[in-house]
PARO-471968 format. One record per atom (N, C-alpha, C, O): residue in one letter; x, y, z. Coordinates in pm, whole numbers, padded with zeros to 5 digits, always signed. Layout:
BEGIN
AXYZ ...
//
This chain:
BEGIN
M+12227-02792-07155 M+12244-02780-06958 M+12282-02656-06934 M+12400-02638-06965 K+12215-02539-06880 K+12237-02439-06818 K+12407-02419-06776 K+12458-02513-06716 Q+12491-02300-06806 Q+12631-02312-06749 Q+12629-02223-06708 Q+12628-02128-06787 K+12625-02194-06555 K+12644-02075-06470 K+12755-01995-06482 K+12733-01880-06520 N+12860-02025-06462 N+13000-01986-06470 N+13089-01964-06565 N+13209-01939-06563 E+12978-01983-06681 E+13087-02034-06816 E+13142-01827-06847 E+13070-01727-06842 L+13235-01834-06865 L+13272-01703-06906 L+13195-01637-07026 L+13153-01702-07121 L+13178-01476-07008 L+13121-01416-07104 L+13224-01331-07174 L+13335-01311-07125 S+13184-01281-07289 S+13268-01181-07329 S+13195-01038-07303 S+13076-01018-07281 K+13280-00965-07310 K+13230-00814-07290 K+13061-00794-07345 K+12968-00773-07266 N+13045-00804-07482 N+12964-00769-07491 N+12818-00901-07462 N+12697-00880-07463 Q+12866-00985-07448 Q+12767-01098-07367 Q+12729-01061-07259 Q+12619-01052-07205 Q+12836-01039-07227 Q+12796-00950-07029 Q+12698-00825-07040 Q+12582-00827-07000 L+12748-00735-07090 L+12697-00625-07137 L+12483-00633-07192 L+12383-00578-07147 V+12506-00722-07292 V+12341-00765-07302 V+12295-00836-07186 V+12185-00826-07133 F+12383-00901-07154 F+12269-00989-07048 F+12236-00915-06903 F+12126-00914-06849 E+12353-00856-06855 E+12315-00761-06756 E+12197-00675-06779 E+12105-00664-06698 L+12207-00587-06947 L+12060-00546-06949 L+11936-00591-06953 L+11838-00531-06908 I+11937-00708-07010 I+11849-00792-06992 I+11797-00845-06881 I+11675-00847-06861 E+11896-00898-06789 E+11826-00930-06649 E+11807-00807-06560 E+11799-00826-06439 K+11799-00677-06610 K+11801-00581-06499 K+11635-00521-06540 K+11556-00468-06461 A+11615-00546-06668 A+11486-00501-06739 A+11342-00560-06643 A+11343-00668-06585 N+11256-00489-06641 N+11131-00555-06611 N+11062-00585-06695 N+10949-00589-06647 E+11059-00615-06821 E+11014-00625-06964 E+11071-00694-07066 E+11166-00631-07113 P+11046-00816-07129 P+11137-00825-07236 P+11167-00740-07347 P+11100-00646-07390 L+11301-00794-07395 L+11349-00636-07434 L+11389-00684-07587 L+11408-00803-07612 K+11402-00580-07690 K+11391-00607-07797 K+11552-00583-07843 K+11631-00531-07765 A+11598-00634-08007 A+11728-00672-08017 A+11766-00525-08044 A+11865-00480-07985 Y+11697-00446-08129 Y+11729-00316-08141 Y+11722-00221-08006 Y+11811-00138-07991 S+11627-00232-07915 S+11615-00189-07800 S+11712-00168-07714 S+11738-00069-07645 I+11781-00303-07728 I+11930-00352-07668 I+12031-00259-07727 I+12101-00176-07669 L+12026-00289-07857 L+12143-00217-07924 L+12142-00059-07895 L+12248-00010-07857 S+12029+00024-07911 S+12009+00169-07849 S+12078+00169-07736 S+12154+00266-07733 S+12086+00086-07620 S+12101+00125-07467 S+12249+00052-07470 S+12335+00104-07399 V+12274-00031-07526 V+12451-00019-07540 V+12557+00011-07591 V+12670-00024-07555 Q+12508+00120-07730 Q+12590+00184-07827 Q+12704+00255-07738 Q+12821+00230-07764 K+12668+00352-07625 K+12772+00391-07583 K+12872+00319-07531 K+12988+00346-07564 K+12845+00220-07446 K+12924+00095-07436 K+13012+00027-07533 K+13080-00073-07513 G+13001+00092-07635 G+13117-00010-07744 G+13030-00128-07886 G+13079-00181-07986 I+12922-00129-07843 I+12859-00212-07908 I+12757-00157-08022 I+12637-00128-08015 K+12838-00153-08117 K+12788-00083-08251 K+12678-00120-08375 K+12610-00046-08447 A+12690-00254-08367 A+12635-00294-08455 A+12512-00428-08437 A+12535-00524-08363 P+12383-00412-08516 P+12314-00514-08497 P+12368-00659-08434 P+12340-00719-08330 L+12459-00689-08544 L+12518-00820-08567 L+12596-00871-08438 L+12598-00992-08414 Q+12662-00773-08352 Q+12700-00766-08240 Q+12592-00836-08146 Q+12603-00934-08073 V+12506-00769-08167 V+12373-00780-08032 V+12321-00932-08093 V+12310-01032-08022 Y+12299-00930-08199 Y+12272-01104-08248 Y+12322-01179-08180 Y+12263-01240-08091 R+12477-01192-08216 R+12601-01278-08172 R+12559-01326-08009 R+12536-01440-07971 A+12557-01181-07917 A+12586-01198-07820 A+12424-01291-07769 A+12421-01405-07722 L+12326-01217-07791 L+12186-01284-07809 L+12185-01464-07820 L+12137-01533-07730 N+12232-01508-07915 N+12246-01606-07939 N+12335-01708-07855 N+12291-01814-07813 K+12444-01670-07840 K+12535-01771-07754 K+12472-01748-07577 K+12485-01837-07492 L+12406-01617-07549 L+12294-01588-07413 L+12203-01736-07418 L+12189-01815-07324 M+12149-01748-07551 M+12027-01851-07538 M+12096-02005-07548 M+12059-02109-07493 E+12193-01984-07625 E+12285-02099-07640 E+12324-02172-07479 E+12306-02294-07468 I+12368-02106-07378 I+12367-02113-07231 I+12295-02147-07130 I+12303-02205-07022 G+12200-02075-07219 G+12067-02099-07117 G+12061-01973-06993 G+11991-01973-06892 K+12165-01860-07040 K+12119-01761-06960 K+11986-01653-06998 K+11949-01589-06899 I+11912-01627-07121 I+11840-01595-07147 I+11744-01668-07230 I+11803-01739-07312 H+11611-01676-07238 H+11521-01702-07354 H+11457-01609-07433 H+11470-01491-07399 K+11365-01645-07567 K+11353-01608-07667 K+11206-01616-07614 K+11159-01720-07568 I+11117-01458-07626 I+10974-01518-07597 I+10923-01484-07790 I+10917-01382-07859 E+10898-01607-07809 E+10896-01576-07967 E+10755-01500-08009 E+10749-01480-08130 S+10665-01464-07949 S+10517-01392-07976 S+10556-01269-07995 S+10511-01195-08082 K+10676-01229-07885 K+10733-01050-07890 K+10846-01061-07928 K+10924-00974-07889 N+10897-01169-08019 N+11026-01157-08058 N+11138-01059-07982 N+11225-00997-08043 A+11123-01058-07865 A+11220-01038-07751 A+11295-01109-07646 A+11289-01230-07668 F+11361-01083-07546 F+11460-01179-07506 F+11425-01085-07350 F+11405-00964-07334 V+11429-01211-07239 V+11387-01208-07086 V+11539-01303-07050 V+11607-01376-07122 A+11553-01263-06907 A+11645-01342-06859 A+11598-01445-06782 A+11496-01426-06717 C+11657-01554-06778 C+11585-01691-06694 C+11610-01681-06573 C+11718-01699-06516 K+11487-01644-06520 K+11500-01649-06345 K+11475-01784-06308 K+11397-01792-06213 N+11506-01866-06341 N+11445-02035-06316 N+11588-02081-06290 N+11659-02110-06387 N+11647-02092-06128 N+11759-02123-06136 N+11755-02315-06153 N+11863-02362-06187 D+11657-02402-06135 D+11704-02506-06166 D+11623-02553-06294 D+11548-02651-06293 C+11651-02452-06431 C+11622-02445-06563 C+11741-02553-06616 C+11863-02545-06599 K+11660-02657-06686 K+11781-02763-06723 K+11779-02786-06846 K+11832-02882-06901 I+11719-02702-06898 I+11704-02723-07065 I+11708-02583-07142 I+11605-02518-07121 S+11789-02531-07214 S+11743-02416-07318 S+11701-02424-07441 S+11699-02335-07525 K+11674-02512-07448 K+11651-02523-07639 K+11494-02585-07588 K+11433-02643-07678 A+11453-02579-07506 A+11287-02658-07457 A+11239-02524-07351 A+11264-02539-07231 S+11178-02409-07390 S+11141-02348-07290 S+10991-02304-07288 S+10927-02325-07391 A+10922-02240-07171 A+10787-02212-07142 A+10746-02108-07048 A+10801-02064-06947 F+10635-02078-07105 F+10627-01936-07053 F+10479-01912-07036 F+10389-01940-07115 Y+10471-01857-06917 Y+10292-01761-06870 Y+10319-01624-06949 Y+10434-01581-06962 I+10216-01562-06998 I+10197-01449-07027 I+10066-01433-07077 I+09992-01491-07156 C+10061-01290-06970 C+09955-01234-06930 C+09860-01110-07027 C+09899-00997-07054 E+09743-01165-07062 E+09729-01099-07225 E+09684-00991-07184 E+09709-00901-07265 N+09612-00947-07068 N+09649-00807-06991 N+09709-00685-06967 N+09683-00574-07014 C+09817-00730-06864 C+09934-00670-06831 C+10060-00695-06925 C+10156-00619-06935 E+10043-00815-06990 E+10162-00830-07083 E+10230-00979-06966 E+10244-01091-07015 D+10266-00949-06802 D+10386-00984-06714 D+10394-01126-06806 D+10301-01183-06863 I+10506-01155-06801 I+10575-01287-06850 I+10678-01352-06727 I+10756-01305-06645 S+10627-01493-06766 S+10714-01576-06617 S+10726-01689-06675 S+10636-01730-06748 E+10813-01743-06658 E+10916-01882-06692 E+10839-01977-06590 E+10843-01969-06467 V+10752-02091-06683 V+10694-02189-06623 V+10828-02264-06566 V+10932-02279-06629 N+10795-02318-06399 N+10908-02390-06362 N+10778-02527-06310 N+10686-02513-06229 N+10801-02605-06358 N+10714-02700-06327 N+10833-02831-06359 N+10889-02855-06466 F+10842-02874-06277 F+10947-02996-06331 F+10849-03127-06403 F+10910-03174-06499 K+10746-03179-06384 K+10686-03271-06500 K+10665-03203-06625 K+10666-03271-06728 L+10648-03093-06629 L+10657-03048-06782 L+10813-03019-06830 L+10861-03030-06943 T+10863-02988-06736 T+11054-02987-06808 T+11070-03108-06830 T+11130-03117-06937 K+11050-03207-06787 K+11095-03368-06759 K+11060-03440-06898 K+11134-03515-06962 Y+10889-03387-06937 Y+10838-03414-07031 Y+10888-03324-07202 Y+10894-03371-07315 L+10908-03229-07168 L+10970-03153-07332 L+11105-03196-07317 L+11150-03197-07432 S+11206-03237-07229 S+11296-03272-07243 S+11337-03417-07324 S+11434-03448-07392 S+11216-03487-07284 S+11190-03654-07384 S+11115-03618-07502 S+11135-03709-07583 F+11049-03542-07546 F+10952-03490-07657 F+10997-03553-07772 F+11098-03519-07834 K+10896-03675-07813 K+10974-03702-07948 K+10809-03691-08034 K+10704-03740-07994 A+10833-03609-08164 A+10750-03567-08275 A+10666-03662-08292 A+10716-03770-08262 N+10513-03671-08342 N+10487-03807-08412 N+10525-03864-08539 N+10539-03978-08585 N+10537-03736-08583 N+10616-03759-08735 N+10751-03786-08761 N+10802-03775-08873 E+10818-03826-08649 E+10927-03871-08654 E+11053-03758-08670 E+11173-03778-08651 M+10982-03629-08715 M+11084-03526-08708 M+11156-03492-08566 M+11105-03473-08455 K+11301-03491-08611 K+11379-03478-08465 K+11413-03328-08420 K+11506-03256-08455 V+11322-03307-08345 V+11312-03180-08278 V+11419-03088-08202 V+11454-03106-08085 S+11461-02996-08278 S+11591-02946-08209 S+11601-02840-08093 S+11697-02813-08021 K+11454-02779-08096 K+11423-02666-07966 K+11265-02644-07993 K+11197-02686-08087 Y+11229-02566-07884 Y+11050-02546-07917 Y+11064-02435-07797 Y+11147-02430-07706 N+10976-02363-07822 N+10915-02276-07697 N+10769-02242-07701 N+10703-02174-07779 L+10728-02326-07569 L+10571-02283-07557 L+10537-02180-07469 L+10579-02163-07354 E+10445-02100-07543 E+10391-01963-07468 E+10250-01978-07431 E+10159-01947-07507 F+10235-02023-07315 F+10096-02007-07252 F+10018-01915-07194 F+10056-01900-07078 F+09876-01806-07236 F+09822-01691-07294 F+09704-01708-07171 F+09622-01799-07164 G+09719-01594-07075 G+09572-01620-07004 G+09614-01500-06929 G+09717-01437-06952 I+09490-01459-06799 I+09496-01304-06732 I+09572-01384-06614 I+09544-01501-06587 C+09686-01299-06538 C+09747-01375-06448 C+09660-01318-06331 C+09570-01236-06348 K+09686-01356-06243 K+09651-01354-06058 K+09611-01196-06027 K+09512-01153-05968 N+09715-01131-06083 N+09662-00983-06064 N+09577-00919-06103 N+09516-00845-06026 C+09539-00929-06264 C+09436-00893-06326 C+09359-00916-06304 C+09259-00847-06322 Q+09360-01050-06240 Q+09166-01099-06235 Q+09144-01108-06123 Q+09058-01191-06094 I+09220-01017-05991 I+09179-00951-05893 I+09093-00799-05917 I+08984-00764-05870 K+09183-00727-06005 K+09135-00614-06063 K+08981-00608-06069 K+08925-00511-06119 
//
């Protein structure tokens, strides 16, 4: 469950603020180059911060882009199950905010009896803005 008031370490706060202000998903090495002057020197420091931020639901990973976005859904209930709309034209990404889907994902059971620990759905198409153009 998302914990909004959890205290973040200095590195986690730096990484989170950068991702939150970004207009696009950020890759780990892009994050590293942006925070090096603020004291984060090694990739491992960035990955630790990213992992913790994902664990507490403050950010999500866009698997197809190997990049990270801030969670924009204030009602986000689960950090290990996320879904995104990705425009194939402009590459705009938005988090799916659908109660029925979230409820389904949180109770999903695999047919092959595999115990699912996390999943990330990505829906690709053309966004409304690109359809108008």
